[in-house]
All heavy atoms as a GROMACS GRO file, in nm:
protein
  616
    1VAL      N    1   0.822  12.035  -3.517
    1VAL     CA    2   0.854  11.900  -3.563
    1VAL      C    3   0.964  11.841  -3.476
    1VAL      O    4   0.954  11.727  -3.432
    1VAL     CB    5   0.897  11.902  -3.713
    1VAL    CG1    6   0.945  11.765  -3.756
    1VAL    CG2    7   0.783  11.947  -3.801
    2LEU      N    8   1.067  11.920  -3.450
    2LEU     CA    9   1.179  11.872  -3.368
    2LEU      C   10   1.134  11.839  -3.226
    2LEU      O   11   1.178  11.738  -3.168
    2LEU     CB   12   1.291  11.976  -3.366
    2LEU     CG   13   1.419  11.937  -3.295
    2LEU    CD1   14   1.478  11.809  -3.355
    2LEU    CD2   15   1.519  12.050  -3.303
    3LYS      N   16   1.044  11.920  -3.173
    3LYS     CA   17   0.992  11.896  -3.038
    3LYS      C   18   0.920  11.760  -3.031
    3LYS      O   19   0.940  11.683  -2.937
    3LYS     CB   20   0.896  12.009  -3.000
    3LYS     CG   21   0.842  12.002  -2.860
    3LYS     CD   22   0.754  12.120  -2.831
    3LYS     CE   23   0.697  12.112  -2.692
    3LYS     NZ   24   0.610  12.227  -2.661
    4LEU      N   25   0.840  11.729  -3.131
    4LEU     CA   26   0.768  11.602  -3.136
    4LEU      C   27   0.865  11.485  -3.156
    4LEU      O   28   0.848  11.379  -3.096
    4LEU     CB   29   0.663  11.605  -3.246
    4LEU     CG   30   0.565  11.490  -3.251
    4LEU    CD1   31   0.497  11.467  -3.116
    4LEU    CD2   32   0.461  11.514  -3.358
    5PHE      N   33   0.966  11.506  -3.238
    5PHE     CA   34   1.069  11.404  -3.261
    5PHE      C   35   1.137  11.368  -3.128
    5PHE      O   36   1.152  11.250  -3.094
    5PHE     CB   37   1.171  11.458  -3.362
    5PHE     CG   38   1.285  11.365  -3.392
    5PHE    CD1   39   1.268  11.259  -3.479
    5PHE    CD2   40   1.410  11.386  -3.338
    5PHE    CE1   41   1.374  11.174  -3.509
    5PHE    CE2   42   1.516  11.302  -3.367
    5PHE     CZ   43   1.498  11.196  -3.453
    6LYS      N   44   1.176  11.470  -3.053
    6LYS     CA   45   1.242  11.447  -2.924
    6LYS      C   46   1.146  11.382  -2.824
    6LYS      O   47   1.186  11.294  -2.747
    6LYS     CB   48   1.294  11.578  -2.868
    6LYS     CG   49   1.414  11.631  -2.943
    6LYS     CD   50   1.460  11.765  -2.886
    6LYS     CE   51   1.582  11.817  -2.958
    6LYS     NZ   52   1.629  11.945  -2.902
    7LEU      N   53   1.020  11.424  -2.825
    7LEU     CA   54   0.920  11.367  -2.735
    7LEU      C   55   0.901  11.217  -2.763
    7LEU      O   56   0.892  11.137  -2.671
    7LEU     CB   57   0.787  11.442  -2.748
    7LEU     CG   58   0.673  11.391  -2.661
    7LEU    CD1   59   0.707  11.402  -2.513
    7LEU    CD2   60   0.546  11.468  -2.693
    8LEU      N   61   0.895  11.181  -2.890
    8LEU     CA   62   0.881  11.040  -2.925
    8LEU      C   63   1.000  10.958  -2.874
    8LEU      O   64   0.984  10.847  -2.822
    8LEU     CB   65   0.868  11.023  -3.077
    8LEU     CG   66   0.729  11.044  -3.133
    8LEU    CD1   67   0.734  11.056  -3.285
    8LEU    CD2   68   0.636  10.931  -3.093
    9HIS      N   69   1.120  11.013  -2.886
    9HIS     CA   70   1.238  10.941  -2.838
    9HIS      C   71   1.239  10.930  -2.685
    9HIS      O   72   1.276  10.826  -2.630
    9HIS     CB   73   1.367  11.005  -2.890
    9HIS     CG   74   1.401  10.960  -3.029
    9HIS    ND1   75   1.445  10.832  -3.057
    9HIS    CD2   76   1.396  11.024  -3.147
    9HIS    CE1   77   1.467  10.820  -3.186
    9HIS    NE2   78   1.437  10.936  -3.243
   10ARG      N   79   1.196  11.034  -2.616
   10ARG     CA   80   1.188  11.026  -2.469
   10ARG      C   81   1.083  10.924  -2.426
   10ARG      O   82   1.105  10.845  -2.334
   10ARG     CB   83   1.155  11.163  -2.409
   10ARG     CG   84   1.276  11.255  -2.403
   10ARG     CD   85   1.247  11.378  -2.316
   10ARG     NE   86   1.141  11.461  -2.370
   10ARG     CZ   87   1.158  11.558  -2.459
   10ARG    NH1   88   1.279  11.584  -2.505
   10ARG    NH2   89   1.056  11.630  -2.501
   11THR      N   90   0.970  10.924  -2.494
   11THR     CA   91   0.864  10.828  -2.464
   11THR      C   92   0.913  10.685  -2.489
   11THR      O   93   0.890  10.595  -2.410
   11THR     CB   94   0.738  10.857  -2.547
   11THR    OG1   95   0.694  10.989  -2.517
   11THR    CG2   96   0.628  10.758  -2.518
   12ARG      N   97   0.984  10.666  -2.600
   12ARG     CA   98   1.041  10.535  -2.635
   12ARG      C   99   1.132  10.487  -2.522
   12ARG      O  100   1.126  10.371  -2.481
   12ARG     CB  101   1.119  10.548  -2.766
   12ARG     CG  102   1.212  10.434  -2.797
   12ARG     CD  103   1.302  10.465  -2.916
   12ARG     NE  104   1.404  10.564  -2.889
   12ARG     CZ  105   1.527  10.536  -2.844
   12ARG    NH1  106   1.563  10.412  -2.822
   12ARG    NH2  107   1.614  10.632  -2.824
   13GLN      N  108   1.215  10.576  -2.469
   13GLN     CA  109   1.308  10.538  -2.363
   13GLN      C  110   1.236  10.500  -2.235
   13GLN      O  111   1.279  10.411  -2.163
   13GLN     CB  112   1.407  10.652  -2.337
   13GLN     CG  113   1.505  10.668  -2.451
   13GLN     CD  114   1.594  10.790  -2.434
   13GLN    OE1  115   1.557  10.887  -2.367
   13GLN    NE2  116   1.710  10.786  -2.498
   14GLU      N  117   1.126  10.566  -2.205
   14GLU     CA  118   1.049  10.533  -2.085
   14GLU      C  119   0.972  10.403  -2.102
   14GLU      O  120   0.973  10.317  -2.014
   14GLU     CB  121   0.951  10.645  -2.053
   14GLU     CG  122   1.016  10.773  -2.007
   14GLU     CD  123   0.914  10.886  -1.993
   14GLU    OE1  124   0.793  10.857  -1.977
   14GLU    OE2  125   0.957  11.003  -2.000
   15VAL      N  126   0.904  10.390  -2.216
   15VAL     CA  127   0.816  10.275  -2.238
   15VAL      C  128   0.895  10.144  -2.252
   15VAL      O  129   0.854  10.042  -2.198
   15VAL     CB  130   0.728  10.298  -2.364
   15VAL    CG1  131   0.654  10.172  -2.403
   15VAL    CG2  132   0.631  10.412  -2.340
   16PHE      N  133   1.007  10.148  -2.320
   16PHE     CA  134   1.084  10.027  -2.346
   16PHE      C  135   1.210  10.018  -2.261
   16PHE      O  136   1.307   9.952  -2.299
   16PHE     CB  137   1.120  10.018  -2.494
   16PHE     CG  138   1.000  10.015  -2.585
   16PHE    CD1  139   0.979  10.115  -2.678
   16PHE    CD2  140   0.907   9.913  -2.576
   16PHE    CE1  141   0.869  10.112  -2.762
   16PHE    CE2  142   0.796   9.910  -2.659
   16PHE     CZ  143   0.777  10.010  -2.752
   17LYS      N  144   1.208  10.080  -2.145
   17LYS     CA  145   1.322  10.081  -2.055
   17LYS      C  146   1.370   9.937  -2.030
   17LYS      O  147   1.291   9.847  -2.005
   17LYS     CB  148   1.281  10.146  -1.923
   17LYS     CG  149   1.393  10.171  -1.828
   17LYS     CD  150   1.341  10.246  -1.707
   17LYS     CE  151   1.454  10.282  -1.616
   17LYS     NZ  152   1.405  10.359  -1.501
   18ASN      N  153   1.500   9.916  -2.040
   18ASN     CA  154   1.566   9.786  -2.016
   18ASN      C  155   1.534   9.681  -2.123
   18ASN      O  156   1.561   9.563  -2.102
   18ASN     CB  157   1.532   9.731  -1.877
   18ASN     CG  158   1.579   9.821  -1.767
   18ASN    OD1  159   1.684   9.883  -1.777
   18ASN    ND2  160   1.500   9.832  -1.661
   19ASP      N  161   1.474   9.718  -2.234
   19ASP     CA  162   1.446   9.625  -2.343
   19ASP      C  163   1.523   9.676  -2.467
   19ASP      O  164   1.470   9.750  -2.549
   19ASP     CB  165   1.296   9.620  -2.371
   19ASP     CG  166   1.259   9.515  -2.475
   19ASP    OD1  167   1.349   9.463  -2.544
   19ASP    OD2  168   1.139   9.487  -2.489
   20THR      N  169   1.649   9.634  -2.477
   20THR     CA  170   1.736   9.688  -2.581
   20THR      C  171   1.684   9.663  -2.722
   20THR      O  172   1.697   9.747  -2.809
   20THR     CB  173   1.879   9.634  -2.568
   20THR    OG1  174   1.875   9.491  -2.567
   20THR    CG2  175   1.945   9.683  -2.441
   21ARG      N  176   1.624   9.547  -2.743
   21ARG     CA  177   1.569   9.516  -2.876
   21ARG      C  178   1.457   9.612  -2.915
   21ARG      O  179   1.455   9.666  -3.025
   21ARG     CB  180   1.514   9.374  -2.877
   21ARG     CG  181   1.589   9.282  -2.968
   21ARG     CD  182   1.562   9.142  -2.925
   21ARG     NE  183   1.513   9.058  -3.032
   21ARG     CZ  184   1.435   8.955  -3.013
   21ARG    NH1  185   1.391   8.926  -2.894
   21ARG    NH2  186   1.400   8.880  -3.112
   22ALA      N  187   1.364   9.633  -2.825
   22ALA     CA  188   1.251   9.722  -2.852
   22ALA      C  189   1.298   9.867  -2.863
   22ALA      O  190   1.248   9.942  -2.946
   22ALA     CB  191   1.145   9.708  -2.743
   23LEU      N  192   1.394   9.906  -2.778
   23LEU     CA  193   1.448  10.042  -2.784
   23LEU      C  194   1.510  10.070  -2.920
   23LEU      O  195   1.486  10.174  -2.981
   23LEU     CB  196   1.553  10.063  -2.675
   23LEU     CG  197   1.501  10.091  -2.535
   23LEU    CD1  198   1.613  10.076  -2.433
   23LEU    CD2  199   1.439  10.228  -2.527
   24GLU      N  200   1.589   9.975  -2.968
   24GLU     CA  201   1.656   9.993  -3.097
   24GLU      C  202   1.556   9.992  -3.213
   24GLU      O  203   1.566  10.074  -3.305
   24GLU     CB  204   1.762   9.884  -3.118
   24GLU     CG  205   1.841   9.896  -3.245
   24GLU     CD  206   1.923  10.024  -3.255
   24GLU    OE1  207   1.949  10.089  -3.152
   24GLU    OE2  208   1.961  10.059  -3.368
   25ALA      N  209   1.460   9.902  -3.209
   25ALA     CA  210   1.359   9.894  -3.316
   25ALA      C  211   1.277  10.023  -3.321
   25ALA      O  212   1.251  10.076  -3.429
   25ALA     CB  213   1.269   9.774  -3.293
   26ALA      N  214   1.237  10.073  -3.205
   26ALA     CA  215   1.158  10.196  -3.200
   26ALA      C  216   1.242  10.316  -3.247
   26ALA      O  217   1.193  10.402  -3.321
   26ALA     CB  218   1.106  10.221  -3.058
   27ARG      N  219   1.368  10.321  -3.209
   27ARG     CA  220   1.457  10.429  -3.252
   27ARG      C  221   1.470  10.430  -3.403
   27ARG      O  222   1.456  10.535  -3.468
   27ARG     CB  223   1.597  10.413  -3.190
   27ARG     CG  224   1.692  10.527  -3.224
   27ARG     CD  225   1.834  10.500  -3.178
   27ARG     NE  226   1.897  10.392  -3.252
   27ARG     CZ  227   1.947  10.402  -3.376
   27ARG    NH1  228   1.940  10.516  -3.439
   27ARG    NH2  229   2.002  10.298  -3.435
   28LYS      N  230   1.491  10.313  -3.461
   28LYS     CA  231   1.505  10.304  -3.607
   28LYS      C  232   1.376  10.348  -3.678
   28LYS      O  233   1.381  10.419  -3.777
   28LYS     CB  234   1.541  10.162  -3.649
   28LYS     CG  235   1.684  10.126  -3.624
   28LYS     CD  236   1.714   9.985  -3.672
   28LYS     CE  237   1.859   9.949  -3.648
   28LYS     NZ  238   1.888   9.811  -3.691
   29LYS      N  239   1.262  10.304  -3.626
   29LYS     CA  240   1.134  10.337  -3.689
   29LYS      C  241   1.105  10.487  -3.681
   29LYS      O  242   1.062  10.547  -3.780
   29LYS     CB  243   1.021  10.256  -3.623
   29LYS     CG  244   0.888  10.273  -3.691
   29LYS     CD  245   0.890  10.221  -3.833
   29LYS     CE  246   0.753  10.226  -3.894
   29LYS     NZ  247   0.754  10.195  -4.036
   30ILE      N  248   1.128  10.547  -3.565
   30ILE     CA  249   1.104  10.690  -3.550
   30ILE      C  250   1.194  10.768  -3.647
   30ILE      O  251   1.147  10.854  -3.721
   30ILE     CB  252   1.131  10.735  -3.404
   30ILE    CG1  253   1.025  10.677  -3.311
   30ILE    CG2  254   1.134  10.888  -3.394
   30ILE    CD1  255   1.060  10.688  -3.163
   31ASN      N  256   1.322  10.736  -3.646
   31ASN     CA  257   1.417  10.806  -3.734
   31ASN      C  258   1.382  10.785  -3.881
   31ASN      O  259   1.388  10.880  -3.960
   31ASN     CB  260   1.559  10.760  -3.706
   31ASN     CG  261   1.610  10.806  -3.572
   31ASN    OD1  262   1.553  10.894  -3.509
   31ASN    ND2  263   1.717  10.746  -3.526
   32GLU      N  264   1.344  10.665  -3.917
   32GLU     CA  265   1.309  10.633  -4.056
   32GLU      C  266   1.188  10.714  -4.103
   32GLU      O  267   1.190  10.772  -4.211
   32GLU     CB  268   1.280  10.483  -4.066
   32GLU     CG  269   1.233  10.437  -4.200
   32GLU     CD  270   1.195  10.289  -4.197
   32GLU    OE1  271   1.276  10.208  -4.150
   32GLU    OE2  272   1.082  10.258  -4.241
   33GLU      N  273   1.085  10.720  -4.020
   33GLU     CA  274   0.963  10.791  -4.057
   33GLU      C  275   0.989  10.941  -4.073
   33GLU      O  276   0.941  11.003  -4.167
   33GLU     CB  277   0.852  10.767  -3.956
   33GLU     CG  278   0.796  10.626  -3.959
   33GLU     CD  279   0.732  10.590  -4.092
   33GLU    OE1  280   0.669  10.677  -4.157
   33GLU    OE2  281   0.748  10.474  -4.135
   34PHE      N  282   1.064  10.998  -3.981
   34PHE     CA  283   1.094  11.141  -3.992
   34PHE      C  284   1.184  11.168  -4.112
   34PHE      O  285   1.165  11.267  -4.183
   34PHE     CB  286   1.157  11.194  -3.863
   34PHE     CG  287   1.054  11.234  -3.760
   34PHE    CD1  288   0.992  11.140  -3.679
   34PHE    CD2  289   1.017  11.367  -3.745
   34PHE    CE1  290   0.898  11.176  -3.586
   34PHE    CE2  291   0.922  11.405  -3.652
   34PHE     CZ  292   0.861  11.309  -3.572
   35LYS      N  293   1.280  11.081  -4.137
   35LYS     CA  294   1.371  11.099  -4.251
   35LYS      C  295   1.296  11.087  -4.384
   35LYS      O  296   1.320  11.164  -4.477
   35LYS     CB  297   1.485  10.999  -4.245
   35LYS     CG  298   1.592  11.024  -4.346
   35LYS     CD  299   1.711  10.933  -4.325
   35LYS     CE  300   1.821  10.976  -4.419
   35LYS     NZ  301   1.949  10.918  -4.386
   36ASN      N  302   1.204  10.992  -4.391
   36ASN     CA  303   1.126  10.972  -4.514
   36ASN      C  304   1.041  11.093  -4.549
   36ASN      O  305   1.007  11.114  -4.665
   36ASN     CB  306   1.036  10.849  -4.502
   36ASN     CG  307   1.113  10.720  -4.509
   36ASN    OD1  308   1.228  10.716  -4.552
   36ASN    ND2  309   1.051  10.612  -4.465
   37ASN      N  310   1.005  11.171  -4.449
   37ASN     CA  311   0.916  11.285  -4.472
   37ASN      C  312   0.984  11.420  -4.451
   37ASN      O  313   0.917  11.523  -4.445
   37ASN     CB  314   0.794  11.274  -4.380
   37ASN     CG  315   0.710  11.153  -4.415
   37ASN    OD1  316   0.654  11.145  -4.522
   37ASN    ND2  317   0.704  11.056  -4.324
   38GLN      N  318   1.116  11.422  -4.442
   38GLN     CA  319   1.186  11.547  -4.411
   38GLN      C  320   1.176  11.653  -4.520
   38GLN      O  321   1.188  11.772  -4.493
   38GLN     CB  322   1.333  11.520  -4.378
   38GLN     CG  323   1.419  11.484  -4.496
   38GLN     CD  324   1.563  11.456  -4.454
   38GLN    OE1  325   1.597  11.468  -4.337
   38GLN    NE2  326   1.645  11.419  -4.548
   39ASN      N  327   1.149  11.613  -4.643
   39ASN     CA  328   1.141  11.709  -4.752
   39ASN      C  329   0.997  11.748  -4.787
   39ASN      O  330   0.973  11.813  -4.889
   39ASN     CB  331   1.211  11.654  -4.877
   39ASN     CG  332   1.360  11.638  -4.852
   39ASN    OD1  333   1.422  11.721  -4.788
   39ASN    ND2  334   1.417  11.530  -4.902
   40GLU      N  335   0.904  11.708  -4.703
   40GLU     CA  336   0.763  11.741  -4.726
   40GLU      C  337   0.742  11.891  -4.714
   40GLU      O  338   0.791  11.954  -4.621
   40GLU     CB  339   0.675  11.668  -4.625
   40GLU     CG  340   0.527  11.685  -4.647
   40GLU     CD  341   0.481  11.633  -4.780
   40GLU    OE1  342   0.505  11.515  -4.811
   40GLU    OE2  343   0.420  11.713  -4.855
   41THR      N  344   0.673  11.949  -4.812
   41THR     CA  345   0.651  12.095  -4.811
   41THR      C  346   0.504  12.133  -4.795
   41THR      O  347   0.474  12.247  -4.760
   41THR     CB  348   0.706  12.159  -4.940
   41THR    OG1  349   0.643  12.097  -5.052
   41THR    CG2  350   0.857  12.143  -4.948
   42SER      N  351   0.415  12.039  -4.820
   42SER     CA  352   0.272  12.068  -4.809
   42SER      C  353   0.233  12.085  -4.662
   42SER      O  354   0.251  11.994  -4.580
   42SER     CB  355   0.192  11.953  -4.870
   42SER     OG  356   0.057  11.960  -4.830
   43GLU      N  357   0.181  12.202  -4.629
   43GLU     CA  358   0.142  12.230  -4.491
   43GLU      C  359   0.035  12.131  -4.443
   43GLU      O  360   0.039  12.085  -4.329
   43GLU     CB  361   0.091  12.373  -4.478
   43GLU     CG  362   0.066  12.414  -4.336
   43GLU     CD  363   0.028  12.560  -4.322
   43GLU    OE1  364   0.058  12.639  -4.413
   43GLU    OE2  365  -0.034  12.593  -4.219
   44GLU      N  366  -0.058  12.097  -4.530
   44GLU     CA  367  -0.164  12.003  -4.496
   44GLU      C  368  -0.106  11.865  -4.462
   44GLU      O  369  -0.142  11.803  -4.362
   44GLU     CB  370  -0.262  11.992  -4.613
   44GLU     CG  371  -0.384  11.906  -4.583
   44GLU     CD  372  -0.480  11.905  -4.701
   44GLU    OE1  373  -0.517  12.014  -4.748
   44GLU    OE2  374  -0.514  11.794  -4.744
   45LYS      N  375  -0.015  11.818  -4.544
   45LYS     CA  376   0.048  11.688  -4.524
   45LYS      C  377   0.134  11.689  -4.397
   45LYS      O  378   0.133  11.592  -4.320
   45LYS     CB  379   0.133  11.650  -4.647
   45LYS     CG  380   0.203  11.518  -4.636
   45LYS     CD  381   0.108  11.401  -4.639
   45LYS     CE  382   0.186  11.271  -4.642
   45LYS     NZ  383   0.103  11.155  -4.628
   46ILE      N  384   0.206  11.798  -4.373
   46ILE     CA  385   0.289  11.809  -4.253
   46ILE      C  386   0.201  11.804  -4.128
   46ILE      O  387   0.232  11.733  -4.032
   46ILE     CB  388   0.373  11.939  -4.255
   46ILE    CG1  389   0.481  11.928  -4.364
   46ILE    CG2  390   0.436  11.967  -4.119
   46ILE    CD1  391   0.553  12.058  -4.393
   47ASN      N  392   0.090  11.876  -4.129
   47ASN     CA  393  -0.002  11.873  -4.014
   47ASN      C  394  -0.058  11.734  -3.992
   47ASN      O  395  -0.074  11.690  -3.878
   47ASN     CB  396  -0.114  11.975  -4.033
   47ASN     CG  397  -0.066  12.117  -4.016
   47ASN    OD1  398   0.032  12.142  -3.947
   47ASN    ND2  399  -0.133  12.210  -4.081
   48GLU      N  400  -0.088  11.664  -4.100
   48GLU     CA  401  -0.139  11.526  -4.090
   48GLU      C  402  -0.032  11.434  -4.028
   48GLU      O  403  -0.063  11.354  -3.940
   48GLU     CB  404  -0.178  11.476  -4.229
   48GLU     CG  405  -0.231  11.335  -4.232
   48GLU     CD  406  -0.259  11.288  -4.374
   48GLU    OE1  407  -0.299  11.371  -4.459
   48GLU    OE2  408  -0.241  11.168  -4.400
   49LEU      N  409   0.091  11.447  -4.074
   49LEU     CA  410   0.201  11.365  -4.021
   49LEU      C  411   0.227  11.396  -3.874
   49LEU      O  412   0.255  11.305  -3.795
   49LEU     CB  413   0.328  11.386  -4.104
   49LEU     CG  414   0.323  11.331  -4.247
   49LEU    CD1  415   0.440  11.385  -4.329
   49LEU    CD2  416   0.323  11.179  -4.247
   50LEU      N  417   0.219  11.524  -3.836
   50LEU     CA  418   0.238  11.561  -3.697
   50LEU      C  419   0.128  11.503  -3.608
   50LEU      O  420   0.153  11.461  -3.495
   50LEU     CB  421   0.243  11.713  -3.683
   50LEU     CG  422   0.369  11.780  -3.738
   50LEU    CD1  423   0.354  11.932  -3.733
   50LEU    CD2  424   0.492  11.736  -3.663
   51LYS      N  425   0.006  11.502  -3.660
   51LYS     CA  426  -0.106  11.444  -3.585
   51LYS      C  427  -0.083  11.294  -3.565
   51LYS      O  428  -0.104  11.241  -3.455
   51LYS     CB  429  -0.237  11.468  -3.662
   51LYS     CG  430  -0.358  11.398  -3.606
   51LYS     CD  431  -0.410  11.467  -3.481
   51LYS     CE  432  -0.545  11.411  -3.442
   51LYS     NZ  433  -0.541  11.324  -3.327
   52ILE      N  434  -0.038  11.226  -3.668
   52ILE     CA  435  -0.009  11.082  -3.658
   52ILE      C  436   0.100  11.058  -3.553
   52ILE      O  437   0.087  10.969  -3.468
   52ILE     CB  438   0.030  11.024  -3.795
   52ILE    CG1  439  -0.090  11.025  -3.888
   52ILE    CG2  440   0.088  10.883  -3.780
   52ILE    CD1  441  -0.057  10.994  -4.034
   53ALA      N  442   0.208  11.135  -3.560
   53ALA     CA  443   0.318  11.119  -3.465
   53ALA      C  444   0.271  11.145  -3.322
   53ALA      O  445   0.308  11.072  -3.229
   53ALA     CB  446   0.432  11.213  -3.501
   54SER      N  447   0.187  11.245  -3.304
   54SER     CA  448   0.134  11.276  -3.172
   54SER      C  449   0.046  11.162  -3.120
   54SER      O  450   0.054  11.125  -3.003
   54SER     CB  451   0.054  11.406  -3.180
   54SER     OG  452   0.002  11.439  -3.055
   55ASP      N  453  -0.036  11.106  -3.208
   55ASP     CA  454  -0.121  10.992  -3.171
   55ASP      C  455  -0.036  10.871  -3.133
   55ASP      O  456  -0.067  10.800  -3.036
   55ASP     CB  457  -0.215  10.956  -3.285
   55ASP     CG  458  -0.323  11.060  -3.309
   55ASP    OD1  459  -0.340  11.150  -3.223
   55ASP    OD2  460  -0.389  11.053  -3.415
   56VAL      N  461   0.070  10.846  -3.208
   56VAL     CA  462   0.160  10.733  -3.179
   56VAL      C  463   0.223  10.751  -3.042
   56VAL      O  464   0.230  10.657  -2.962
   56VAL     CB  465   0.268  10.719  -3.288
   56VAL    CG1  466   0.380  10.626  -3.243
   56VAL    CG2  467   0.207  10.670  -3.418
   57GLU      N  468   0.268  10.872  -3.011
   57GLU     CA  469   0.330  10.900  -2.882
   57GLU      C  470   0.230  10.872  -2.769
   57GLU      O  471   0.265  10.810  -2.669
   57GLU     CB  472   0.378  11.045  -2.877
   57GLU     CG  473   0.467  11.077  -2.758
   57GLU     CD  474   0.392  11.111  -2.632
   57GLU    OE1  475   0.278  11.162  -2.642
   57GLU    OE2  476   0.445  11.086  -2.522
   58MET      N  477   0.106  10.914  -2.785
   58MET     CA  478   0.005  10.893  -2.682
   58MET      C  479  -0.026  10.743  -2.666
   58MET      O  480  -0.038  10.693  -2.555
   58MET     CB  481  -0.124  10.968  -2.714
   58MET     CG  482  -0.225  10.959  -2.602
   58MET     SD  483  -0.371  11.059  -2.624
   58MET     CE  484  -0.442  10.989  -2.771
   59ILE      N  485  -0.034  10.672  -2.775
   59ILE     CA  486  -0.060  10.528  -2.769
   59ILE      C  487   0.055  10.456  -2.699
   59ILE      O  488   0.033  10.368  -2.615
   59ILE     CB  489  -0.084  10.470  -2.910
   59ILE    CG1  490  -0.219  10.519  -2.962
   59ILE    CG2  491  -0.077  10.318  -2.910
   59ILE    CD1  492  -0.245  10.491  -3.108
   60LEU      N  493   0.178  10.491  -2.734
   60LEU     CA  494   0.293  10.431  -2.666
   60LEU      C  495   0.286  10.455  -2.516
   60LEU      O  496   0.309  10.364  -2.436
   60LEU     CB  497   0.424  10.489  -2.720
   60LEU     CG  498   0.475  10.436  -2.852
   60LEU    CD1  499   0.597  10.516  -2.898
   60LEU    CD2  500   0.512  10.289  -2.842
   61ARG      N  501   0.256  10.578  -2.479
   61ARG     CA  502   0.256  10.616  -2.339
   61ARG      C  503   0.142  10.550  -2.260
   61ARG      O  504   0.158  10.517  -2.143
   61ARG     CB  505   0.244  10.768  -2.328
   61ARG     CG  506   0.286  10.825  -2.197
   61ARG     CD  507   0.301  10.976  -2.192
   61ARG     NE  508   0.255  11.052  -2.307
   61ARG     CZ  509   0.133  11.104  -2.321
   61ARG    NH1  510   0.042  11.085  -2.229
   61ARG    NH2  511   0.102  11.175  -2.428
   62THR      N  512   0.028  10.529  -2.325
   62THR     CA  513  -0.090  10.482  -2.251
   62THR      C  514  -0.126  10.336  -2.274
   62THR      O  515  -0.199  10.278  -2.193
   62THR     CB  516  -0.213  10.567  -2.286
   62THR    OG1  517  -0.238  10.559  -2.427
   62THR    CG2  518  -0.192  10.712  -2.247
   63SER      N  519  -0.077  10.274  -2.382
   63SER     CA  520  -0.126  10.140  -2.415
   63SER      C  521  -0.022  10.029  -2.417
   63SER      O  522  -0.059   9.912  -2.423
   63SER     CB  523  -0.194  10.144  -2.553
   63SER     OG  524  -0.301  10.234  -2.551
   64VAL      N  525   0.104  10.061  -2.413
   64VAL     CA  526   0.207   9.958  -2.420
   64VAL      C  527   0.237   9.908  -2.280
   64VAL      O  528   0.257   9.986  -2.187
   64VAL     CB  529   0.336  10.012  -2.486
   64VAL    CG1  530   0.447   9.909  -2.479
   64VAL    CG2  531   0.308  10.050  -2.630
   65ILE      N  532   0.240   9.776  -2.266
   65ILE     CA  533   0.268   9.713  -2.137
   65ILE      C  534   0.393   9.629  -2.152
   65ILE      O  535   0.404   9.550  -2.245
   65ILE     CB  536   0.151   9.624  -2.092
   65ILE    CG1  537   0.025   9.707  -2.074
   65ILE    CG2  538   0.187   9.550  -1.964
   65ILE    CD1  539  -0.099   9.624  -2.049
   66GLN      N  540   0.488   9.647  -2.062
   66GLN     CA  541   0.609   9.567  -2.063
   66GLN      C  542   0.597   9.463  -1.951
   66GLN      O  543   0.579   9.497  -1.835
   66GLN     CB  544   0.732   9.654  -2.038
   66GLN     CG  545   0.770   9.742  -2.154
   66GLN     CD  546   0.828   9.664  -2.269
   66GLN    OE1  547   0.757   9.625  -2.360
   66GLN    NE2  548   0.955   9.641  -2.264
   67ALA      N  549   0.612   9.338  -1.986
   67ALA     CA  550   0.606   9.230  -1.889
   67ALA      C  551   0.749   9.187  -1.856
   67ALA      O  552   0.839   9.198  -1.938
   67ALA     CB  553   0.528   9.112  -1.944
   68VAL      N  554   0.767   9.136  -1.733
   68VAL     CA  555   0.898   9.089  -1.690
   68VAL      C  556   0.885   8.941  -1.660
   68VAL      O  557   0.801   8.899  -1.582
   68VAL     CB  558   0.945   9.166  -1.564
   68VAL    CG1  559   1.078   9.109  -1.516
   68VAL    CG2  560   0.956   9.314  -1.594
   69HIS      N  561   0.971   8.862  -1.723
   69HIS     CA  562   0.971   8.717  -1.702
   69HIS      C  563   1.044   8.689  -1.571
   69HIS      O  564   1.161   8.719  -1.556
   69HIS     CB  565   1.043   8.649  -1.818
   69HIS     CG  566   1.026   8.502  -1.820
   69HIS    ND1  567   1.100   8.419  -1.740
   69HIS    CD2  568   0.942   8.423  -1.889
   69HIS    CE1  569   1.063   8.295  -1.762
   69HIS    NE2  570   0.967   8.295  -1.853
   70THR      N  571   0.973   8.631  -1.472
   70THR     CA  572   1.031   8.609  -1.342
   70THR      C  573   1.060   8.462  -1.312
   70THR      O  574   1.147   8.432  -1.232
   70THR     CB  575   0.939   8.664  -1.230
   70THR    OG1  576   0.812   8.598  -1.240
   70THR    CG2  577   0.923   8.813  -1.241
   71ASP      N  578   0.988   8.373  -1.375
   71ASP     CA  579   1.005   8.230  -1.350
   71ASP      C  580   0.969   8.157  -1.477
   71ASP      O  581   0.915   8.214  -1.570
   71ASP     CB  582   0.915   8.187  -1.233
   71ASP     CG  583   0.958   8.056  -1.169
   71ASP    OD1  584   1.058   7.998  -1.213
   71ASP    OD2  585   0.890   8.013  -1.074
   72SER      N  586   0.995   8.028  -1.482
   72SER     CA  587   0.970   7.952  -1.604
   72SER      C  588   0.824   7.952  -1.646
   72SER      O  589   0.792   7.939  -1.763
   72SER     CB  590   1.020   7.808  -1.589
   72SER     OG  591   0.949   7.745  -1.485
   73ASP      N  592   0.731   7.966  -1.551
   73ASP     CA  593   0.590   7.965  -1.587
   73ASP      C  594   0.517   8.092  -1.540
   73ASP      O  595   0.395   8.094  -1.532
   73ASP     CB  596   0.522   7.841  -1.529
   73ASP     CG  597   0.530   7.833  -1.380
   73ASP    OD1  598   0.610   7.909  -1.319
   73ASP    OD2  599   0.457   7.751  -1.321
   74LYS      N  600   0.592   8.196  -1.508
   74LYS     CA  601   0.530   8.320  -1.462
   74LYS      C  602   0.587   8.439  -1.535
   74LYS      O  603   0.701   8.441  -1.575
   74LYS     CB  604   0.554   8.341  -1.312
   74LYS     CG  605   0.490   8.236  -1.225
   74LYS     CD  606   0.520   8.264  -1.082
   74LYS     CE  607   0.461   8.154  -0.994
   74LYS     NZ  608   0.497   8.172  -0.854
   75ILE      N  609   0.502   8.543  -1.551
   75ILE     CA  610   0.546   8.669  -1.611
   75ILE      C  611   0.524   8.778  -1.509
   75ILE      O  612   0.429   8.786  -1.442
   75ILE     CB  613   0.471   8.699  -1.742
   75ILE    CG1  614   0.509   8.594  -1.844
   75ILE    CG2  615   0.502   8.838  -1.789
   75ILE    CD1  616   0.446   8.615  -1.980
   0.00000   0.00000   0.00000
C-alpha cells in the first residue's frame, strides 16, 4: 500500500510539474483517499482499492496532457 501511495505522489509530481494548483489538488485527493480507507480490514476491499489506485496512476501517466500558454491566442 505504501509503495503505491509513494508511486502516485511521484507520478503526480511528474505529470503536473510546474502547475502548483494541480499539484496541490492531486496531493490532497491522494492523501484524502488513502486516509479515508486506512482502517479497511477486508482483504477483498483492499485489493479492489489497490487496483483502483494502480489504474489511476496509469491513467495519470498515460492520458494527462499539460499545455503551456505561450501567446494570447496560442497554447
